[in-house]
N, CA, C and O atoms as a Tripos MOL2 file, in Angstrom:
@<TRIPOS>MOLECULE
protein
  308   307    77     0     0
PROTEIN
NO_CHARGES

@<TRIPOS>ATOM
      1 N         -14.4820   -4.5020    5.2040 N.3       1 MET1
      2 CA        -14.2560   -4.9100    3.5610 C.3       1 MET1
      3 C         -12.4580   -5.0710    3.5960 C.2       1 MET1
      4 O         -11.9330   -6.0050    2.9890 O.2       1 MET1
      5 N         -11.7290   -4.1850    4.2720 N.am      2 LEU2
      6 CA        -10.3590   -4.2240    4.0340 C.3       2 LEU2
      7 C          -9.6710   -5.7510    4.7280 C.2       2 LEU2
      8 O          -8.6310   -6.2770    4.3320 O.2       2 LEU2
      9 N         -10.4680   -6.2110    5.7330 N.am      3 SER3
     10 CA        -10.2110   -7.5080    6.3960 C.3       3 SER3
     11 C         -10.2910   -8.6480    5.5820 C.2       3 SER3
     12 O          -9.5530   -9.6250    5.7060 O.2       3 SER3
     13 N         -11.4630   -8.4880    4.4860 N.am      4 THR4
     14 CA        -11.5840   -9.5970    3.7440 C.3       4 THR4
     15 C         -10.3600  -10.0980    2.7830 C.2       4 THR4
     16 O          -9.2450   -9.5840    2.8690 O.2       4 THR4
     17 N         -10.6270  -11.0200    1.9690 N.am      5 GLU5
     18 CA         -9.7850  -11.8750    1.3270 C.3       5 GLU5
     19 C          -9.6030  -11.2210   -0.1770 C.2       5 GLU5
     20 O         -10.7400  -10.9820   -0.5840 O.2       5 GLU5
     21 N          -8.8180  -10.9120   -0.9690 N.am      6 CYS6
     22 CA         -8.6430   -9.9760   -2.1680 C.3       6 CYS6
     23 C          -9.1100  -11.3420   -3.0480 C.2       6 CYS6
     24 O          -8.1360  -11.7410   -3.6870 O.2       6 CYS6
     25 N         -10.0390  -11.9920   -3.2230 N.am      7 GLU7
     26 CA        -10.9950  -12.6840   -4.1600 C.3       7 GLU7
     27 C         -12.0620  -12.5200   -4.6010 C.2       7 GLU7
     28 O         -12.8380  -12.1150   -3.7360 O.2       7 GLU7
     29 N         -12.5370  -12.6530   -5.6470 N.am      8 MET8
     30 CA        -13.8730  -11.7080   -5.7810 C.3       8 MET8
     31 C         -14.9110  -12.2740   -5.2800 C.2       8 MET8
     32 O         -15.8360  -11.5280   -4.9580 O.2       8 MET8
     33 N         -15.1010  -14.1520   -5.0110 N.am      9 CYS9
     34 CA        -16.3040  -14.1730   -4.3670 C.3       9 CYS9
     35 C         -16.3130  -13.6040   -3.3110 C.2       9 CYS9
     36 O         -17.3450  -12.9580   -3.1350 O.2       9 CYS9
     37 N         -15.2310  -13.5400   -2.1070 N.am     10 PHE10
     38 CA        -14.9190  -13.3160   -0.8380 C.3      10 PHE10
     39 C         -15.5130  -11.4240   -1.0810 C.2      10 PHE10
     40 O         -16.4200  -10.9050   -0.4310 O.2      10 PHE10
     41 N         -14.8730  -10.8920   -1.9240 N.am     11 VAL11
     42 CA        -15.7660   -9.4440   -2.3180 C.3      11 VAL11
     43 C         -17.1620   -9.4370   -2.2490 C.2      11 VAL11
     44 O         -17.7620   -8.8170   -1.3710 O.2      11 VAL11
     45 N         -17.8430  -10.2390   -3.3220 N.am     12 HIS12
     46 CA        -18.9430  -10.3770   -3.5950 C.3      12 HIS12
     47 C         -19.8270  -10.0910   -2.0850 C.2      12 HIS12
     48 O         -20.3730   -9.1240   -1.5560 O.2      12 HIS12
     49 N         -19.5910  -11.6350   -1.7380 N.am     13 VAL13
     50 CA        -20.3910  -11.9950   -0.3240 C.3      13 VAL13
     51 C         -20.2610  -10.5620    0.9500 C.2      13 VAL13
     52 O         -21.1860  -10.1300    1.6380 O.2      13 VAL13
     53 N         -18.9380  -10.1250    0.9350 N.am     14 CYS14
     54 CA        -18.7620   -8.7120    1.6690 C.3      14 CYS14
     55 C         -19.8940   -7.8070    1.1920 C.2      14 CYS14
     56 O         -20.7240   -7.4890    2.0430 O.2      14 CYS14
     57 N         -20.0500   -7.3260   -0.1110 N.am     15 LEU15
     58 CA        -20.3920   -6.3690   -0.3300 C.3      15 LEU15
     59 C         -22.0400   -6.7620   -0.5400 C.2      15 LEU15
     60 O         -22.8480   -5.8340   -0.5460 O.2      15 LEU15
     61 N         -22.3500   -7.6800   -0.6530 N.am     16 SER16
     62 CA        -24.0510   -8.4820   -0.9080 C.3      16 SER16
     63 C         -24.2900   -8.0290    0.3250 C.2      16 SER16
     64 O         -25.2390   -7.2610    0.4840 O.2      16 SER16
     65 N         -23.4580   -8.4250    1.4580 N.am     17 THR17
     66 CA        -24.2740   -8.2330    2.8570 C.3      17 THR17
     67 C         -23.8890   -6.9490    3.9280 C.2      17 THR17
     68 O         -23.6130   -7.0330    5.1250 O.2      17 THR17
     69 N         -23.9570   -5.9340    3.2060 N.am     18 VAL18
     70 CA        -23.8000   -4.5030    3.4750 C.3      18 VAL18
     71 C         -25.0660   -4.0680    3.9890 C.2      18 VAL18
     72 O         -26.0950   -3.9720    3.3200 O.2      18 VAL18
     73 N         -24.9440   -3.8100    5.2020 N.am     19 PRO19
     74 CA        -26.7140   -3.3240    5.5560 C.3      19 PRO19
     75 C         -27.2610   -1.9740    4.6490 C.2      19 PRO19
     76 O         -26.5510   -1.1200    4.1180 O.2      19 PRO19
     77 N         -28.4520   -2.0470    4.6470 N.am     20 GLU20
     78 CA        -29.1530   -1.0310    3.9350 C.3      20 GLU20
     79 C         -29.5700   -0.0570    4.5980 C.2      20 GLU20
     80 O         -30.0760    0.8900    3.9950 O.2      20 GLU20
     81 N         -29.4540   -0.0460    6.0950 N.am     21 ASP21
     82 CA        -29.8900    1.1940    7.1300 C.3      21 ASP21
     83 C         -28.4000    1.9190    7.2820 C.2      21 ASP21
     84 O         -28.2900    2.4830    8.3710 O.2      21 ASP21
     85 N         -27.2050    2.0260    6.4080 N.am     22 LEU22
     86 CA        -26.1070    2.8400    6.8540 C.3      22 LEU22
     87 C         -26.2130    4.1420    6.3560 C.2      22 LEU22
     88 O         -26.5970    4.3270    5.2010 O.2      22 LEU22
     89 N         -25.8880    5.1510    7.1710 N.am     23 PRO23
     90 CA        -25.6050    6.2560    7.0930 C.3      23 PRO23
     91 C         -24.9360    6.8730    5.9690 C.2      23 PRO23
     92 O         -23.9700    7.6070    6.1760 O.2      23 PRO23
     93 N         -25.4850    6.5790    4.4460 N.am     24 TYR24
     94 CA        -24.7680    6.7310    3.3960 C.3      24 TYR24
     95 C         -24.3140    8.1050    2.9960 C.2      24 TYR24
     96 O         -23.1450    8.3040    2.6660 O.2      24 TYR24
     97 N         -25.2080    9.0430    3.0200 N.am     25 GLU25
     98 CA        -25.0500   10.7790    3.0740 C.3      25 GLU25
     99 C         -23.8650   10.9890    4.4070 C.2      25 GLU25
    100 O         -22.8980   11.7230    4.2020 O.2      25 GLU25
    101 N         -23.9880   10.4680    5.4130 N.am     26 GLN26
    102 CA        -22.8720   10.8730    6.2750 C.3      26 GLN26
    103 C         -21.3930   10.5920    5.8610 C.2      26 GLN26
    104 O         -20.4420   11.3590    6.0120 O.2      26 GLN26
    105 N         -21.3810    9.0370    5.1750 N.am     27 LEU27
    106 CA        -20.3830    8.4800    4.7390 C.3      27 LEU27
    107 C         -19.7970    9.4700    3.5950 C.2      27 LEU27
    108 O         -18.7020   10.0160    3.7290 O.2      27 LEU27
    109 N         -20.5600    9.6370    2.5460 N.am     28 ILE28
    110 CA        -20.2840   10.0630    1.3590 C.3      28 ILE28
    111 C         -19.4400   11.3990    2.1920 C.2      28 ILE28
    112 O         -18.2250   11.4840    2.0170 O.2      28 ILE28
    113 N         -20.0790   12.3170    3.0010 N.am     29 SER29
    114 CA        -20.0200   13.4540    3.2530 C.3      29 SER29
    115 C         -18.4040   13.7010    4.1430 C.2      29 SER29
    116 O         -17.7530   14.7450    4.1980 O.2      29 SER29
    117 N         -18.1180   12.5190    4.6940 N.am     30 ASP30
    118 CA        -16.9040   12.5950    5.6340 C.3      30 ASP30
    119 C         -15.6720   11.7490    4.4260 C.2      30 ASP30
    120 O         -14.4430   11.8130    4.4060 O.2      30 ASP30
    121 N         -16.2630   11.2880    3.8750 N.am     31 ALA31
    122 CA        -15.4890   10.5980    2.6180 C.3      31 ALA31
    123 C         -14.5440   11.6830    1.8200 C.2      31 ALA31
    124 O         -13.3560   11.7170    1.5000 O.2      31 ALA31
    125 N         -15.8140   12.6570    1.6410 N.am     32 HIS32
    126 CA        -15.5830   13.8780    0.6180 C.3      32 HIS32
    127 C         -14.4320   14.8480    1.4040 C.2      32 HIS32
    128 O         -13.3460   15.0820    0.8730 O.2      32 HIS32
    129 N         -14.8300   15.4140    2.8240 N.am     33 GLU33
    130 CA        -13.9380   15.9890    3.9780 C.3      33 GLU33
    131 C         -12.3930   15.5580    4.1310 C.2      33 GLU33
    132 O         -11.4460   16.3010    4.3880 O.2      33 GLU33
    133 N         -12.3800   13.9790    3.8780 N.am     34 LEU34
    134 CA        -11.0450   13.5670    4.3280 C.3      34 LEU34
    135 C         -10.3070   13.4010    2.9160 C.2      34 LEU34
    136 O          -9.0980   13.1740    2.8670 O.2      34 LEU34
    137 N         -11.0290   13.5150    1.8770 N.am     35 PHE35
    138 CA        -10.2370   13.5050    0.6850 C.3      35 PHE35
    139 C          -9.8990   15.0070    0.1930 C.2      35 PHE35
    140 O          -9.1180   15.3350   -0.6990 O.2      35 PHE35
    141 N         -10.7210   15.8510    1.0400 N.am     36 GLN36
    142 CA        -10.1020   17.3290    0.6200 C.3      36 GLN36
    143 C          -8.9430   17.7580    1.8110 C.2      36 GLN36
    144 O          -8.1180   18.6590    1.6560 O.2      36 GLN36
    145 N          -9.0890   16.7980    3.1830 N.am     37 LEU37
    146 CA         -7.9680   17.2690    4.1720 C.3      37 LEU37
    147 C          -6.8160   16.3670    3.8410 C.2      37 LEU37
    148 O          -5.7620   16.7600    4.3400 O.2      37 LEU37
    149 N          -6.7360   15.3510    3.1910 N.am     38 TYR38
    150 CA         -5.3600   14.2640    2.8800 C.3      38 TYR38
    151 C          -5.8990   13.9360    1.2460 C.2      38 TYR38
    152 O          -6.6800   13.0350    0.9380 O.2      38 TYR38
    153 N          -5.4190   14.6730    0.5470 N.am     39 PRO39
    154 CA         -5.3660   14.4520   -0.8650 C.3      39 PRO39
    155 C          -4.6680   13.0240   -1.1510 C.2      39 PRO39
    156 O          -3.8240   12.6690   -0.3280 O.2      39 PRO39
    157 N          -4.9680   12.0940   -2.3450 N.am     40 PRO40
    158 CA         -4.4500   10.9040   -2.6420 C.3      40 PRO40
    159 C          -2.9410   11.2410   -2.7790 C.2      40 PRO40
    160 O          -2.2250   10.5200   -2.0840 O.2      40 PRO40
    161 N          -2.2700   12.2230   -3.5600 N.am     41 SER41
    162 CA         -1.0700   12.8470   -3.9480 C.3      41 SER41
    163 C          -0.0470   13.1920   -2.7520 C.2      41 SER41
    164 O           1.1800   13.1530   -2.8480 O.2      41 SER41
    165 N          -0.7590   13.5250   -1.6560 N.am     42 GLU42
    166 CA          0.2310   13.7700   -0.3480 C.3      42 GLU42
    167 C           0.1910   12.4650    0.1890 C.2      42 GLU42
    168 O           1.2780   12.1020    0.6390 O.2      42 GLU42
    169 N          -0.5080   11.8470    0.2570 N.am     43 LEU43
    170 CA         -0.6120   10.1420    0.8990 C.3      43 LEU43
    171 C           0.2710    9.6310   -0.0200 C.2      43 LEU43
    172 O           0.9750    8.8240    0.5870 O.2      43 LEU43
    173 N           0.6300    9.6970   -1.3080 N.am     44 ALA44
    174 CA          1.3980    8.6420   -1.7740 C.3      44 ALA44
    175 C           2.7090    9.4610   -1.5790 C.2      44 ALA44
    176 O           3.4790    8.6770   -1.0250 O.2      44 ALA44
    177 N           3.2340   10.4510   -1.7310 N.am     45 ASP45
    178 CA          4.3290   11.2370   -1.5320 C.3      45 ASP45
    179 C           4.5950   10.8380    0.1110 C.2      45 ASP45
    180 O           5.7380   10.5850    0.4910 O.2      45 ASP45
    181 N           3.3320   10.8020    1.1240 N.am     46 GLU46
    182 CA          4.0190   10.4590    2.5440 C.3      46 GLU46
    183 C           4.4710    8.7440    2.4970 C.2      46 GLU46
    184 O           5.4960    8.2820    2.9980 O.2      46 GLU46
    185 N           3.5620    8.0790    1.8610 N.am     47 ALA47
    186 CA          3.7840    6.7640    2.1980 C.3      47 ALA47
    187 C           5.3150    6.2420    1.6730 C.2      47 ALA47
    188 O           6.0130    5.5020    2.3650 O.2      47 ALA47
    189 N           5.7650    6.8020    0.1960 N.am     48 GLU48
    190 CA          6.7660    6.7060   -0.2250 C.3      48 GLU48
    191 C           8.0830    7.0490    0.6840 C.2      48 GLU48
    192 O           9.1410    6.4200    0.7080 O.2      48 GLU48
    193 N           7.7700    8.0810    1.3380 N.am     49 PHE49
    194 CA          8.6950    8.8780    2.2750 C.3      49 PHE49
    195 C           8.9480    8.0990    3.2220 C.2      49 PHE49
    196 O          10.0840    8.2280    3.6780 O.2      49 PHE49
    197 N           8.0730    7.0520    3.8620 N.am     50 GLU50
    198 CA          7.9280    6.1120    4.9780 C.3      50 GLU50
    199 C           8.3740    4.9000    4.6500 C.2      50 GLU50
    200 O           8.7550    4.0700    5.4760 O.2      50 GLU50
    201 N           8.3440    4.7070    3.2020 N.am     51 TYR51
    202 CA          8.8620    3.5040    2.6990 C.3      51 TYR51
    203 C          10.3430    3.4190    2.5020 C.2      51 TYR51
    204 O          11.0100    2.4260    2.7940 O.2      51 TYR51
    205 N          10.8590    4.6400    1.9340 N.am     52 GLU52
    206 CA         12.5670    4.7760    1.8570 C.3      52 GLU52
    207 C          13.1910    4.7730    3.4090 C.2      52 GLU52
    208 O          14.3000    4.3570    3.7460 O.2      52 GLU52
    209 N          12.3120    5.2710    4.1240 N.am     53 ASN53
    210 CA         12.8350    5.2720    5.4570 C.3      53 ASN53
    211 C          13.1650    4.1900    6.0540 C.2      53 ASN53
    212 O          14.2240    3.9560    6.6360 O.2      53 ASN53
    213 N          11.8880    3.2380    5.8590 N.am     54 ARG54
    214 CA         12.0720    1.9180    6.7260 C.3      54 ARG54
    215 C          12.5600    1.0280    5.9410 C.2      54 ARG54
    216 O          13.0560    0.1180    6.6040 O.2      54 ARG54
    217 N          12.6530    0.8610    4.7610 N.am     55 PHE55
    218 CA         13.2050    0.1550    3.9430 C.3      55 PHE55
    219 C          14.1950   -0.0380    2.9560 C.2      55 PHE55
    220 O          14.6130   -1.1590    2.6670 O.2      55 PHE55
    221 N          14.5860    0.9970    2.4280 N.am     56 GLY56
    222 CA         15.3940    2.0030    1.9100 C.3      56 GLY56
    223 C          16.9350    1.4330    2.2020 C.2      56 GLY56
    224 O          17.8030    1.1200    1.3860 O.2      56 GLY56
    225 N          16.9590    1.4150    3.4880 N.am     57 PHE57
    226 CA         18.5120    0.8310    4.3520 C.3      57 PHE57
    227 C          18.7620   -0.1360    3.8620 C.2      57 PHE57
    228 O          19.8220   -0.1610    3.2350 O.2      57 PHE57
    229 N          17.8100   -1.5490    3.9130 N.am     58 TYR58
    230 CA         18.1670   -2.7740    3.7670 C.3      58 TYR58
    231 C          17.8370   -2.9310    2.2060 C.2      58 TYR58
    232 O          18.5710   -3.7180    1.6100 O.2      58 TYR58
    233 N          16.9300   -2.3530    1.5270 N.am     59 ARG59
    234 CA         17.2590   -2.6570    0.1100 C.3      59 ARG59
    235 C          18.7130   -1.7240   -0.0690 C.2      59 ARG59
    236 O          18.8730   -2.0260   -1.2510 O.2      59 ARG59
    237 N          19.5920   -1.0460    0.1530 N.am     60 ASP60
    238 CA         20.4010   -0.7070   -0.3730 C.3      60 ASP60
    239 C          21.7440   -1.7250    0.2230 C.2      60 ASP60
    240 O          22.7620   -1.8550   -0.4570 O.2      60 ASP60
    241 N          21.6000   -2.3180    1.3980 N.am     61 ILE61
    242 CA         22.2430   -3.5950    2.0990 C.3      61 ILE61
    243 C          22.3900   -4.5160    1.1650 C.2      61 ILE61
    244 O          23.4590   -5.0340    0.8410 O.2      61 ILE61
    245 N          20.8410   -4.8430    0.5090 N.am     62 VAL62
    246 CA         21.3020   -5.9970   -0.4090 C.3      62 VAL62
    247 C          21.5630   -6.0320   -1.7220 C.2      62 VAL62
    248 O          22.0080   -7.0670   -2.2190 O.2      62 VAL62
    249 N          21.3630   -5.0810   -2.3640 N.am     63 GLY63
    250 CA         21.7180   -4.1760   -3.1980 C.3      63 GLY63
    251 C          23.6000   -4.6700   -3.6060 C.2      63 GLY63
    252 O          24.1700   -5.2050   -4.5570 O.2      63 GLY63
    253 N          23.9750   -4.1540   -2.3660 N.am     64 VAL64
    254 CA         25.2950   -3.7750   -2.3610 C.3      64 VAL64
    255 C          25.7700   -5.3340   -2.0650 C.2      64 VAL64
    256 O          26.7580   -5.7120   -2.6960 O.2      64 VAL64
    257 N          25.2470   -6.1120   -1.3050 N.am     65 ALA65
    258 CA         25.4340   -7.5270   -1.2550 C.3      65 ALA65
    259 C          25.6990   -8.2400   -2.3050 C.2      65 ALA65
    260 O          26.8210   -8.6890   -2.5380 O.2      65 ALA65
    261 N          24.4570   -8.4510   -3.2100 N.am     66 LEU66
    262 CA         24.2620   -8.8190   -4.3070 C.3      66 LEU66
    263 C          25.2680   -8.5360   -5.6590 C.2      66 LEU66
    264 O          25.6260   -9.3920   -6.4680 O.2      66 LEU66
    265 N          25.6030   -7.1530   -5.6670 N.am     67 THR67
    266 CA         26.5300   -6.3430   -6.7420 C.3      67 THR67
    267 C          27.6260   -7.3900   -6.2240 C.2      67 THR67
    268 O          28.0790   -8.2130   -7.0190 O.2      67 THR67
    269 N          28.0920   -7.3550   -4.7590 N.am     68 LYS68
    270 CA         29.4140   -7.8980   -4.6270 C.3      68 LYS68
    271 C          29.5980   -9.3320   -4.9820 C.2      68 LYS68
    272 O          30.4860   -9.8540   -5.6550 O.2      68 LYS68
    273 N          28.3210   -9.9830   -4.2420 N.am     69 ASN69
    274 CA         28.5340  -11.4440   -5.1010 C.3      69 ASN69
    275 C          28.5800  -11.6060   -6.6410 C.2      69 ASN69
    276 O          29.2200  -12.4840   -7.2190 O.2      69 ASN69
    277 N          28.0220  -10.9040   -7.0790 N.am     70 LEU70
    278 CA         27.6910  -11.2410   -8.6970 C.3      70 LEU70
    279 C          29.4620  -10.5770   -9.1300 C.2      70 LEU70
    280 O          30.0230  -11.5680   -9.5980 O.2      70 LEU70
    281 N          30.0130   -9.9280   -9.1430 N.am     71 ASP71
    282 CA         30.8490   -9.1870   -9.4690 C.3      71 ASP71
    283 C          32.0780  -10.4960   -9.1860 C.2      71 ASP71
    284 O          32.7730  -11.0060  -10.0640 O.2      71 ASP71
    285 N          32.0890  -10.7710   -7.9870 N.am     72 SER72
    286 CA         33.2750  -11.6840   -7.3000 C.3      72 SER72
    287 C          32.7550  -13.1990   -8.2530 C.2      72 SER72
    288 O          33.7190  -13.8920   -8.5780 O.2      72 SER72
    289 N          31.3930  -13.7270   -8.6940 N.am     73 GLU73
    290 CA         31.0960  -14.8480   -8.9980 C.3      73 GLU73
    291 C          31.5830  -14.7760  -10.5000 C.2      73 GLU73
    292 O          32.1550  -15.7290  -11.0290 O.2      73 GLU73
    293 N          31.3390  -13.6640  -11.1140 N.am     74 PHE74
    294 CA         31.6120  -13.3580  -12.7630 C.3      74 PHE74
    295 C          32.9340  -12.9870  -13.2470 C.2      74 PHE74
    296 O          33.4540  -13.3150  -14.3140 O.2      74 PHE74
    297 N          33.3160  -12.3980  -12.4960 N.am     75 CYS75
    298 CA         34.8670  -11.4000  -12.9540 C.3      75 CYS75
    299 C          35.8460  -12.0990  -12.7580 C.2      75 CYS75
    300 O          36.8860  -11.6260  -13.2150 O.2      75 CYS75
    301 N          35.9660  -13.4810  -12.0250 N.am     76 ASN76
    302 CA         37.0440  -14.0360  -11.5010 C.3      76 ASN76
    303 C          37.5400  -14.8830  -12.8520 C.2      76 ASN76
    304 O          36.8740  -15.8770  -13.1390 O.2      76 ASN76
    305 N          38.5650  -14.5690  -13.6100 N.am     77 PHE77
    306 CA         38.6920  -15.1300  -14.8940 C.3      77 PHE77
    307 C          40.0640  -15.9240  -14.7230 C.2      77 PHE77
    308 O          40.5270  -16.5670  -15.6650 O.2      77 PHE77
@<TRIPOS>BOND
     1     1     2 1
     2     2     3 1
     3     3     4 2
     4     3     5 am
     5     5     6 1
     6     6     7 1
     7     7     8 2
     8     7     9 am
     9     9    10 1
    10    10    11 1
    11    11    12 2
    12    11    13 am
    13    13    14 1
    14    14    15 1
    15    15    16 2
    16    15    17 am
    17    17    18 1
    18    18    19 1
    19    19    20 2
    20    19    21 am
    21    21    22 1
    22    22    23 1
    23    23    24 2
    24    23    25 am
    25    25    26 1
    26    26    27 1
    27    27    28 2
    28    27    29 am
    29    29    30 1
    30    30    31 1
    31    31    32 2
    32    31    33 am
    33    33    34 1
    34    34    35 1
    35    35    36 2
    36    35    37 am
    37    37    38 1
    38    38    39 1
    39    39    40 2
    40    39    41 am
    41    41    42 1
    42    42    43 1
    43    43    44 2
    44    43    45 am
    45    45    46 1
    46    46    47 1
    47    47    48 2
    48    47    49 am
    49    49    50 1
    50    50    51 1
    51    51    52 2
    52    51    53 am
    53    53    54 1
    54    54    55 1
    55    55    56 2
    56    55    57 am
    57    57    58 1
    58    58    59 1
    59    59    60 2
    60    59    61 am
    61    61    62 1
    62    62    63 1
    63    63    64 2
    64    63    65 am
    65    65    66 1
    66    66    67 1
    67    67    68 2
    68    67    69 am
    69    69    70 1
    70    70    71 1
    71    71    72 2
    72    71    73 am
    73    73    74 1
    74    74    75 1
    75    75    76 2
    76    75    77 am
    77    77    78 1
    78    78    79 1
    79    79    80 2
    80    79    81 am
    81    81    82 1
    82    82    83 1
    83    83    84 2
    84    83    85 am
    85    85    86 1
    86    86    87 1
    87    87    88 2
    88    87    89 am
    89    89    90 1
    90    90    91 1
    91    91    92 2
    92    91    93 am
    93    93    94 1
    94    94    95 1
    95    95    96 2
    96    95    97 am
    97    97    98 1
    98    98    99 1
    99    99   100 2
   100    99   101 am
   101   101   102 1
   102   102   103 1
   103   103   104 2
   104   103   105 am
   105   105   106 1
   106   106   107 1
   107   107   108 2
   108   107   109 am
   109   109   110 1
   110   110   111 1
   111   111   112 2
   112   111   113 am
   113   113   114 1
   114   114   115 1
   115   115   116 2
   116   115   117 am
   117   117   118 1
   118   118   119 1
   119   119   120 2
   120   119   121 am
   121   121   122 1
   122   122   123 1
   123   123   124 2
   124   123   125 am
   125   125   126 1
   126   126   127 1
   127   127   128 2
   128   127   129 am
   129   129   130 1
   130   130   131 1
   131   131   132 2
   132   131   133 am
   133   133   134 1
   134   134   135 1
   135   135   136 2
   136   135   137 am
   137   137   138 1
   138   138   139 1
   139   139   140 2
   140   139   141 am
   141   141   142 1
   142   142   143 1
   143   143   144 2
   144   143   145 am
   145   145   146 1
   146   146   147 1
   147   147   148 2
   148   147   149 am
   149   149   150 1
   150   150   151 1
   151   151   152 2
   152   151   153 am
   153   153   154 1
   154   154   155 1
   155   155   156 2
   156   155   157 am
   157   157   158 1
   158   158   159 1
   159   159   160 2
   160   159   161 am
   161   161   162 1
   162   162   163 1
   163   163   164 2
   164   163   165 am
   165   165   166 1
   166   166   167 1
   167   167   168 2
   168   167   169 am
   169   169   170 1
   170   170   171 1
   171   171   172 2
   172   171   173 am
   173   173   174 1
   174   174   175 1
   175   175   176 2
   176   175   177 am
   177   177   178 1
   178   178   179 1
   179   179   180 2
   180   179   181 am
   181   181   182 1
   182   182   183 1
   183   183   184 2
   184   183   185 am
   185   185   186 1
   186   186   187 1
   187   187   188 2
   188   187   189 am
   189   189   190 1
   190   190   191 1
   191   191   192 2
   192   191   193 am
   193   193   194 1
   194   194   195 1
   195   195   196 2
   196   195   197 am
   197   197   198 1
   198   198   199 1
   199   199   200 2
   200   199   201 am
   201   201   202 1
   202   202   203 1
   203   203   204 2
   204   203   205 am
   205   205   206 1
   206   206   207 1
   207   207   208 2
   208   207   209 am
   209   209   210 1
   210   210   211 1
   211   211   212 2
   212   211   213 am
   213   213   214 1
   214   214   215 1
   215   215   216 2
   216   215   217 am
   217   217   218 1
   218   218   219 1
   219   219   220 2
   220   219   221 am
   221   221   222 1
   222   222   223 1
   223   223   224 2
   224   223   225 am
   225   225   226 1
   226   226   227 1
   227   227   228 2
   228   227   229 am
   229   229   230 1
   230   230   231 1
   231   231   232 2
   232   231   233 am
   233   233   234 1
   234   234   235 1
   235   235   236 2
   236   235   237 am
   237   237   238 1
   238   238   239 1
   239   239   240 2
   240   239   241 am
   241   241   242 1
   242   242   243 1
   243   243   244 2
   244   243   245 am
   245   245   246 1
   246   246   247 1
   247   247   248 2
   248   247   249 am
   249   249   250 1
   250   250   251 1
   251   251   252 2
   252   251   253 am
   253   253   254 1
   254   254   255 1
   255   255   256 2
   256   255   257 am
   257   257   258 1
   258   258   259 1
   259   259   260 2
   260   259   261 am
   261   261   262 1
   262   262   263 1
   263   263   264 2
   264   263   265 am
   265   265   266 1
   266   266   267 1
   267   267   268 2
   268   267   269 am
   269   269   270 1
   270   270   271 1
   271   271   272 2
   272   271   273 am
   273   273   274 1
   274   274   275 1
   275   275   276 2
   276   275   277 am
   277   277   278 1
   278   278   279 1
   279   279   280 2
   280   279   281 am
   281   281   282 1
   282   282   283 1
   283   283   284 2
   284   283   285 am
   285   285   286 1
   286   286   287 1
   287   287   288 2
   288   287   289 am
   289   289   290 1
   290   290   291 1
   291   291   292 2
   292   291   293 am
   293   293   294 1
   294   294   295 1
   295   295   296 2
   296   295   297 am
   297   297   298 1
   298   298   299 1
   299   299   300 2
   300   299   301 am
   301   301   302 1
   302   302   303 1
   303   303   304 2
   304   303   305 am
   305   305   306 1
   306   306   307 1
   307   307   308 2
@<TRIPOS>SUBSTRUCTURE
     1 MET1         2 RESIDUE 1 A MET
     2 LEU2         6 RESIDUE 1 A LEU
     3 SER3        10 RESIDUE 1 A SER
     4 THR4        14 RESIDUE 1 A THR
     5 GLU5        18 RESIDUE 1 A GLU
     6 CYS6        22 RESIDUE 1 A CYS
     7 GLU7        26 RESIDUE 1 A GLU
     8 MET8        30 RESIDUE 1 A MET
     9 CYS9        34 RESIDUE 1 A CYS
    10 PHE10       38 RESIDUE 1 A PHE
    11 VAL11       42 RESIDUE 1 A VAL
    12 HIS12       46 RESIDUE 1 A HIS
    13 VAL13       50 RESIDUE 1 A VAL
    14 CYS14       54 RESIDUE 1 A CYS
    15 LEU15       58 RESIDUE 1 A LEU
    16 SER16       62 RESIDUE 1 A SER
    17 THR17       66 RESIDUE 1 A THR
    18 VAL18       70 RESIDUE 1 A VAL
    19 PRO19       74 RESIDUE 1 A PRO
    20 GLU20       78 RESIDUE 1 A GLU
    21 ASP21       82 RESIDUE 1 A ASP
    22 LEU22       86 RESIDUE 1 A LEU
    23 PRO23       90 RESIDUE 1 A PRO
    24 TYR24       94 RESIDUE 1 A TYR
    25 GLU25       98 RESIDUE 1 A GLU
    26 GLN26      102 RESIDUE 1 A GLN
    27 LEU27      106 RESIDUE 1 A LEU
    28 ILE28      110 RESIDUE 1 A ILE
    29 SER29      114 RESIDUE 1 A SER
    30 ASP30      118 RESIDUE 1 A ASP
    31 ALA31      122 RESIDUE 1 A ALA
    32 HIS32      126 RESIDUE 1 A HIS
    33 GLU33      130 RESIDUE 1 A GLU
    34 LEU34      134 RESIDUE 1 A LEU
    35 PHE35      138 RESIDUE 1 A PHE
    36 GLN36      142 RESIDUE 1 A GLN
    37 LEU37      146 RESIDUE 1 A LEU
    38 TYR38      150 RESIDUE 1 A TYR
    39 PRO39      154 RESIDUE 1 A PRO
    40 PRO40      158 RESIDUE 1 A PRO
    41 SER41      162 RESIDUE 1 A SER
    42 GLU42      166 RESIDUE 1 A GLU
    43 LEU43      170 RESIDUE 1 A LEU
    44 ALA44      174 RESIDUE 1 A ALA
    45 ASP45      178 RESIDUE 1 A ASP
    46 GLU46      182 RESIDUE 1 A GLU
    47 ALA47      186 RESIDUE 1 A ALA
    48 GLU48      190 RESIDUE 1 A GLU
    49 PHE49      194 RESIDUE 1 A PHE
    50 GLU50      198 RESIDUE 1 A GLU
    51 TYR51      202 RESIDUE 1 A TYR
    52 GLU52      206 RESIDUE 1 A GLU
    53 ASN53      210 RESIDUE 1 A ASN
    54 ARG54      214 RESIDUE 1 A ARG
    55 PHE55      218 RESIDUE 1 A PHE
    56 GLY56      222 RESIDUE 1 A GLY
    57 PHE57      226 RESIDUE 1 A PHE
    58 TYR58      230 RESIDUE 1 A TYR
    59 ARG59      234 RESIDUE 1 A ARG
    60 ASP60      238 RESIDUE 1 A ASP
    61 ILE61      242 RESIDUE 1 A ILE
    62 VAL62      246 RESIDUE 1 A VAL
    63 GLY63      250 RESIDUE 1 A GLY
    64 VAL64      254 RESIDUE 1 A VAL
    65 ALA65      258 RESIDUE 1 A ALA
    66 LEU66      262 RESIDUE 1 A LEU
    67 THR67      266 RESIDUE 1 A THR
    68 LYS68      270 RESIDUE 1 A LYS
    69 ASN69      274 RESIDUE 1 A ASN
    70 LEU70      278 RESIDUE 1 A LEU
    71 ASP71      282 RESIDUE 1 A ASP
    72 SER72      286 RESIDUE 1 A SER
    73 GLU73      290 RESIDUE 1 A GLU
    74 PHE74      294 RESIDUE 1 A PHE
    75 CYS75      298 RESIDUE 1 A CYS
    76 ASN76      302 RESIDUE 1 A ASN
    77 PHE77      306 RESIDUE 1 A PHE
């Protein structure tokens, strides 16, 4: 499902071709167990932490560069 394009027609085709003999009860049970082990709030906090560690440095560099360029461009009278 995650490998399909994010368009309604692709999602519809993917969902309409789901096998009927999937072990739904086991999938629901596993999903519930994973939800208990990894609550969405904890996953969101971890994702934010990872994002900041990986991209925060670059955001800071770009922000400083943009600020310097804007200051030098607009503050020279």
